[in-house]
C-alpha positions in Angstrom: -1.1 26.8 10.6 2.3 26.7 12.2 4.3 23.2 12.1 4.9 21.7 15.5 8.2 19.7 15.8 7.9 16.2 17.0 9.1 12.7 16.3 6.7 12.4 13.2 8.5 15.5 11.6 11.8 13.5 11.3 9.9 11.0 9.0 8.5 13.4 6.6 5.2 14.1 8.4 4.5 16.4 11.3 1.7 18.1 13.3 -0.1 21.4 12.9 -2.3 23.2 15.3 -5.7 24.1 14.0 -7.7 27.3 14.8 -8.8 25.9 18.1 -5.3 25.0 19.1 -5.7 21.3 18.8 -2.7 19.4 17.3 -3.6 17.6 14.1 -1.2 15.0 12.5 -0.5 15.3 8.8 1.4 12.9 6.5 4.5 14.2 4.7 5.1 11.7 2.0 3.4 8.3 2.5 -0.3 8.5 1.7 -2.9 6.0 2.8 -5.8 5.8 0.3 -9.2 4.8 1.5 -9.2 1.3 -0.1 -6.3 -1.2 0.0 -5.5 -2.5 -3.5 -7.2 -6.0 -4.0 -5.3 -7.4 -6.9 -4.3 -10.9 -7.1 -0.7 -12.2 -7.9 -1.8 -13.0 -11.5 -3.1 -9.3 -11.7 0.2 -8.0 -10.7 2.0 -10.3 -13.1 0.2 -8.9 -16.1 -0.4 -5.4 -15.1 1.1 -2.8 -17.4 3.9 -0.6 -16.2 1.7 2.6 -16.3 -0.8 1.0 -13.9 1.9 -0.1 -11.6 3.2 3.5 -11.5 -0.2 4.9 -10.8 -0.7 2.4 -7.9 2.6 3.0 -6.3 2.3 6.8 -6.6 -1.1 6.6 -5.1 0.4 5.3 -2.0 3.4 7.8 -2.3 5.8 5.0 -2.9 8.7 6.1 -5.1 10.0 3.1 -7.0 12.7 3.2 -9.7 13.7 0.3 -11.9 12.1 -1.8 -14.7 8.6 -3.1 -14.8 9.6 -6.5 -13.3 11.2 -4.8 -10.2 8.0 -2.6 -9.8 5.8 -5.8 -10.1 8.0 -7.6 -7.5 7.8 -4.7 -5.2 4.1 -4.3 -5.5 3.5 -7.9 -4.8 5.7 -7.8 -1.7 4.0 -4.7 -0.4 0.3 -5.5 -1.2 -0.1 -9.3 -1.2 -0.7 -11.1 2.0 -0.2 -14.8 2.5 -3.2 -16.6 3.7 
């Protein structure tokens, strides 16, 4: 499959043509897993660093910093106010 240039290519993703010539979108870096994480604020506050690293890498989110920065980022990204 040959990459097709387009606006998505600039953001790390792109499109390819399949064997039938139809254009298919692929994601370059960000990944959307099947299930959205369902952790509570208290879960994130006590989550070990290795688990935070696994969660963030599952979504293709590179994060550097200490465990508190990772917790803060995860809570901001995955918790929704009700």
